[in-house]
C-alpha positions, -999 to 999 in steps of 0.1 A, spaced: -320 -121 -389 -301 -132 -362 -259 -129 -358 -255 -161 -375 -274 -144 -408 -250 -117 -406 -219 -137 -407 -224 -157 -438 -234 -123 -454 -198 -108 -441 -183 -141 -450 -199 -138 -482 -186 -103 -487 -149 -109 -481 -150 -140 -509 -162 -111 -531 -130 -93 -521 -159 -68 -508 -143 -55 -478 -155 -23 -473 -193 -41 -473 -176 -65 -450 -173 -41 -422 -205 -25 -429 -222 -51 -425 -205 -61 -392 -213 -28 -373 -247 -29 -382 -251 -57 -357 -254 -40 -328 -274 -15 -346 -304 -42 -349 -303 -54 -311 -275 -81 -317 -239 -88 -303 -214 -96 -329 -195 -126 -322 -160 -142 -324 -172 -154 -361 -187 -123 -369 -149 -107 -361 -131 -138 -376 -148 -131 -411 -145 -96 -412 -108 -99 -407 -110 -125 -433 -121 -102 -455 -93 -77 -444 -65 -105 -452 -80 -110 -486 -77 -75 -494 -40 -72 -477 -57 -44 -458 -37 -54 -425 -42 -19 -404 -76 -24 -403 -72 -60 -394 -48 -51 -368 -74 -20 -354 -106 -49 -360 -86 -75 -331 -80 -51 -306 -118 -41 -308 -126 -75 -303 -106 -83 -273 -103 -51 -254 -140 -36 -263 -162 -63 -269 -143 -88 -244 -142 -117 -266 -113 -146 -275 -98 -144 -310 -96 -183 -323 -68 -196 -345 -87 -184 -376 -88 -154 -365 -54 -150 -353 -44 -169 -385 -62 -138 -407 -43 -110 -392 -7 -130 -393 -18 -130 -433 -28 -95 -434 7 -85 -422 22 -108 -447 3 -93 -477 6 -61 -467 48 -62 -460 49 -56 -424 72 -85 -414 80 -72 -380 46 -65 -367 35 -102 -383 66 -115 -360 58 -98 -334 17 -109 -333 35 -146 -332 53 -139 -308 23 -134 -289 5 -162 -302 37 -187 -295 37 -170 -257 4 -174 -245 4 -141 -231 -23 -126 -251 -44 -149 -264 -56 -187 -252 -54 -202 -286 -22 -222 -296 -2 -214 -324 -8 -237 -352 14 -246 -385 -8 -221 -402 5 -193 -377 39 -202 -387 38 -206 -421 21 -171 -424 49 -160 -400 80 -174 -424 66 -161 -453 59 -128 -437 97 -125 -431 109 -138 -465 91 -112 -480 104 -86 -459 142 -103 -472 145 -119 -432 162 -155 -439 173 -159 -408 141 -146 -389 123 -172 -413 146 -198 -408 144 -193 -367 109 -200 -369 112 -229 -388 128 -243 -366 110 -237 -334 83 -256 -356 107 -287 -355 112 -286 -321 95 -313 -299 71 -303 -279 59 -267 -305 26 -293 -311 33 -284 -353 52 -303 -376 64 -284 -410 44 -290 -438 51 -285 -479 43 -244 -471 65 -242 -445 93 -260 -458 88 -237 -494 83 -204 -477 117 -207 -459 139 -222 -489 126 -194 -508 137 -169 -483 174 -193 -478 173 -190 -520 167 -150 -524 196 -145 -496 223 -169 -516 223 -192 -490 223 -223 -510 237 -243 -481 206 -239 -455 185 -242 -486 200 -278 -497 200 -289 -459 161 -283 -454 157 -296 -490 170 -329 -481 153 -329 -448 119 -325 -472 126 -352 -491 131 -373 -462 98 -366 -451 81 -377 -484 76 -338 -495 84 -328 -531 75 -363 -543 77 -354 -582 113 -341 -579 126 -377 -560 100 -401 -574 119 -417 -601 155 -417 -612 146 -404 -645 122 -378 -643 124 -344 -623 93 -330 -624 92 -292 -609 58 -281 -626 44 -272 -593 70 -254 -575 85 -220 -574 121 -210 -593 139 -212 -559 123 -241 -550 134 -255 -582 169 -243 -581 172 -259 -544 162 -295 -562 188 -295 -591 214 -287 -566 201 -314 -546 203 -335 -573 236 -323 -586 250 -329 -550 236 -369 -553 251 -371 -584 284 -359 -573 289 -382 -540 277 -413 -558 240 -413 -542 220 -410 -579 242 -432 -609 242 -410 -640 214 -416 -669 194 -394 -687 176 -370 -668 145 -352 -684 132 -321 -663 97 -311 -666 101 -273 -663 68 -262 -672 57 -231 -656 38 -223 -619 8 -196 -610 24 -198 -574 27 -158 -564 62 -160 -550 82 -129 -526 99 -124 -558 64 -105 -576 42 -80 -564 24 -84 -532 -13 -95 -544 -2 -101 -579 -2 -141 -599 10 -148 -629 30 -173 -650 69 -177 -637 91 -196 -651 99 -225 -631 134 -232 -642 146 -196 -651 180 -192 -671 200 -188 -646 194 -223 -632 207 -235 -669 232 -216 -669 244 -232 -632 237 -264 -647 262 -256 -680 290 -243 -660 294 -273 -642 321 -283 -667 307 -284 -696 272 -299 -686 243 -291 -709 209 -293 -702 183 -295 -740 152 -285 -744 129 -263 -766 127 -238 -739 164 -229 -739 167 -227 -780 200 -197 -769 220 -231 -752 208 -254 -773 219 -275 -803 188 -294 -811 191 -303 -844 224 -319 -840 211 -337 -810 178 -361 -820 169 -367 -786 158 -331 -782 130 -339 -810 116 -366 -789 107 -341 -758 76 -320 -751 80 -277 -752 90 -275 -713 111 -304 -708 150 -303 -705 173 -329 -710 203 -340 -686 223 -361 -700 245 -389 -687 275 -379 -709 276 -347 -701 268 -359 -664 297 -384 -664 321 -360 -686 311 -335 -655 320 -360 -627 352 -367 -646 363 -337 -643 353 -332 -608 379 -360 -598 405 -344 -617 405 -312 -608 
């Protein structure tokens, strides 16, 4: 067997969640007279990342750079960042990110995966200002990266959790200008939130209200696909994945609080009068209806206040 065979086996163990076995194989490489390479450590680091074993990942990174004199590539560094993030170690994640960005310790240039891991780690730690700072650095000309859907999602989630609604809306409008979250903007009559987390859905709905208020969007019946998502947000325990309502109760209550604006749908029975509105009968489960007449009443109320 050669080192490539060991690397393949280590990678397979990592994907199967057997991080301890992956480390065992890494340690076995020198015992058969072979030398582990960057890919050997990268596969082992990925196994640790998947299992949220940040202490072991940190130790392996030091081992490969100091003892083995190997230069970690961008994938190795991303794995350690992600391990920190999954382990709730936002301070360590940001410290490593700054080292990557400075170029003093590592030769690999930071990429968007590194930025996203740092932002997500800060968000999980409730550090909205840190998350926003990393986001803004990604926007700077010469950073070598361009914020993507994950970048915007993680930052908006951090801002929404900290009740920084204006900043979250600003980012959402910017994301829209870049063509992101397209399911929410592709139609004037349909807002599909099915793929987005609850904080992102909140920000989208606030932006839609702002457009209506400022005349950017004309009043009309707007069907909202609430649905459900399998996204693991920072509001859930690390490593736990499960169904989360995209448009939660507080969003519907927020809409109702806007001077009588109401949302209709079979998933919001406590707030509805379905029997008196025939349109509600035509909506599939998980769909809500924001009525044109309610929008107009709301706008009239804003104008008279």
